[in-house]
N, C-alpha and C positions, 0 to 999 in steps of 0.2 A: 594279288590276293587281297581280299578285303579284310580289314582289321576287325576288332571287337565291336566297333561302332557300325558294323555292316556297310562299310564304304566310306565312313567319315575320314577325313584328312587330317593329318597332324604334321607338324614340322619337326623332323628329327634333327638332333644336334649332338654329335659324338665329341666328347671331351678330348682334348689333346692328349692327356695321359693315356686314355683308353685307346686312341688311335695308335699311339706309339707302341703300346703293348701288342695290339693286333698286328702291326706292321712287323715287329721283331719276331713274333710267333710264325707269321707266314714266311718270312725270309729264312728263318731257321729250319723250317719244315720241308723246304724244297731242295730237290737234288739238282734241278737245272735252273739257270737264271730266269726270272719272270720279268716281263716287260712292265712298264710303268702302268699300262693300261690293265694288264692282268692283276696287278696288285690292287689297283684302284677298284676293280670288280669284286675282288676278294674280301676286302676290309670295309669299304664304305667309308662315309664320314668326311669325304673331300668335297670341295666345291664343285658345282657342276660346270662352270666355265673352264675351258681348257687351260687358259693361261693362268687362272687362279689356281687350278689343280696342280700345275707344274711348279708353281712357287711354293705352294704348301708341301708338296712331295719333296722338293729339294731341301726345304727347311727340316722336314722330319729326318731326312737321311743325315743332315749335318748334326741334328741333335743326338741321333744314335752314335755317330762317330765320336762326338764330344764325350759321350758316356763310355768310350772304349770299345765300341762295337765296330769291327771291320766289315763295313757293307761293300761287298765285291761288285765290281762293274765288269760284266763279261758279255761276249756276243751270245745271243740266243741261238742255239743250234737250228740249222736249216733255214736261216734267213739270209737273203741275198737281194740288195745289199744288207750287211750285218746291221742288227738292231740291238742296242744296249739292253741288257738285262741285269737284274740284281738279285743277290742272295747272300746269305751269311753261312759260312762253313761251320757246321755244327761241331766238328771235332776241334777246329781251331779255336772256336768260341768258348767251348766247354773245358778244354784241357782234358785231365783225366776223367773218363766217363763215370759219373756217379749214378747213372741209370735213370736220368731225368728225361722227361719228354720235352719236345720243343717249346710247348706253351709254358711248361714249368721252368725251363731255362730262362724264358723271356721274363717271366714274373719274378724270378729270383734276382736277375740282373737289374731290372728296374727298381725293385724294392731296395736293393743294396745301394743303388746310385741316388735314388730320389727321396728316400724315407729317412727321416731322423726320429729317434726316441727321445721322449722327454727325460730330463734328468731325474734321477731318483736318489734321495738322500742316502738309502741303505744299499744302493747298487743292485736293486731288484732286476733292472733290465740287463745288467751284466750277467746275471744268472741265466738269462734267456739267450745269451750270446749276441745281443743287439749292441749298437753303438749309441751312447747317449749324446744328447745335444749339449750346447754350451756356447759361450761367447765366440769361441774360434771354430765352431762347427761350420761346415760348408752349407750354403743355401740349399734347402730342400723344398720339394713340392708338397710334401705332406709330413705331418708330425704325428707319431704314435704315442699315446699317453702311456706312462708307466702304470704298472699294476702289480702289487704285491701278490694278489691271488694268482695272477698269470705266472709269476716266478714260482709260487709254491706248486702250481699244477704242472709246471715244466719238470720240476724235480720228481714229482709223483709219477709222471709218464715214464720218465727215464728209469726210476727205481721200481716200477710196477706196484705202486701203492694205491689202494682204493682211497677215496676221499669222501667225507661225510660232510654235508651242509644242508641248509634249510632253503627251499626254493618255493616261492608261493605258498608259504605256510606248511609245506610238507617236507619231512626229512628225506633227503635223498642219499643213496650211497652209490657212488660212480666209479667204475673202472675206466679211468681217463685214457683216451688214445691219441687225441689230436688238440692243439691249440690253434686258433685262427683269429685274425683281426680283420674286420670288415666294416666299412661305413662308420668308423669312429668307436667301434666297440670290440672287446675281446669275447671270444666264445670258446667253450670247451666241449668236446664231444666224446662219447664213449658209451659203455653198456651201463645203463641204469638199473641196479638191482631191484630198486623199489618198484619200478614199472616193468621189470624184465623185458627190457627193449632198448634199442639204441636211441639215444637222445642227445640234444644239443642244449646247452645252457648259456645264457648271456651272463658274463661275470659280475656286472655291476648290479644285477638282480638277485644275487645270492645274499641272503639275509644272515647276518651275524658272521661268526668265524667259520673257517674251513678247517677240518681236522683230517690229517692223513694217517693212514693205518701203517702196518708193518710192510717192509719191503717184500718183493716177490709175492704179493698177495693174490695175484691173478695171472693167467696166461695172456700174453699180449696177442692181440689180432691186428690184422692190417688196417691202418687207419684209412677211412673213406676219404674221397677227395674233396675239392672245394665246395661241392654241392651241400656239404653238412652245415655250412654257414648260411645257407639260403633261408631267408626270412619266412617263406611260405611253409617251411617244415618246423618253425618255431612256435608250436602251439599245441593244445591238447584237444582239438577238435577231432572228430572220427575221421581217420585218414581216407582219402579218396584219390584215385588215380586220374589225373587230368592229362588229356592229349592237346597239345598245342602245336599248330603249324607255324613255322618261322621261315620267313622269306630268305632267299639266297644272301641278300645284303647283310642280314644279321646272324646267318647260320653258323659263322665262326664262333659266335658266343657259346653256342651249344657244344661246339667241338672242343672249346677251351675249358668249359665249366662242367659239362655233364659227363657222366660215364657212358661207355659204349652201349651198355644195356638200356640206357634211357633214350637213346636215339632210335626210335622206332623204325623210321623210314627216311631214306635220302633219295632225292629226285635228281634227274639229270641236269636240271637247271641250278642245282645247288641248294634248293631249299630243303628243309628237313621237318619231320614230324617227332616231337619229343613227348616222352610220358614222364611225369613228375608226380610224386606223392605230396598232397596238400593236406596240411594240418591247420592252416591259418588262411582262410579264404580272402581276408582283407589284404594280407601281405601278398597273396597270389594275384589279386586283382591289380595291385600296384606294380607288380613285376610285368604282367602282361601289357599294361598301359605304357611301361617304359620302352616297349618296342615300337610305340606309335602305331603306324598302320602296317607294320611289317609282321605282325602276329595276329592269329585268330585261334580262340578256343574252340576246339572240335567237339570235345566231350569231357565230362558227362553234361546232360542238358541242364541240370541245375546250376552249373557254373556259367554256362552261356546265358541263362536267365538272369542269374545275379549280376553279370556284366552289363547286360542289355538294360536292366532296370536302373542300375546305378548311373549309367551314362544318361538315360532319359531324366533322371532326377537332377543330375549335374547340368544338363542342358536347360532344363526348366529354371534352375536357380539363376543361371547366367542371363536368360531372357528376362 
């Protein structure tokens, strides 16, 4: 599949943390053990050379085991001589089932094991149910900054209190439903009474104080998934539906982060076509470019043109 540069080649590098998350999600989601090659094909991000792949794969399994994940080694059914396969028993891993999907379990476990919260003098993070860092805290791969606004919104969500604040010079009244943290920033999503539509707000862009209303001020609705923190939805542009083809190597991203309704097509080779709502074309462009040559904008034409013109300008600047 040609990417947004109509055949331009890019070198893709998947971070270690992202690869571990994908690996855990795949191992949790299979009922039968998968061979190393099957896993390699599903998640990508491993070296091309066979010896290098085996070393990286062994290290990843060891890392998961050190995090308390029991990666089972079992014979793949129907192989003679037997071939080793790998899986994680979801029931054993999850304990009492809280109703989470495999990818949600993977994200929850890695977040608990690898992420530490900054200390907060007034204990704001404890109100969120998080563990604060300190001199004796274990080493973490990421640190989540504390936020008094996040603590306030957590209480507002639990007690169904509407919140009032100023955002981009306009007073907003929000029925909050979900708190998220992504790429160094806290976000809150919910129903914006001012705009009469679902909206997402970045907490550090809230102007002034945040005021909570009375408890039981609104009827709760099911919080949408992680797609609400996607940057291409964080804007006030006229919404447009974009169709994007994603190669099989990166299709698991869509399976983890998008809703079933947004995965419009699934091909036998594992590639998918997704449909997302865009309110911020600049952020959408950055998202597509993040797939390197593994994604292509199919429609609408104006987004394809936008990408082509931007790439041409970038190529001219480099030259």
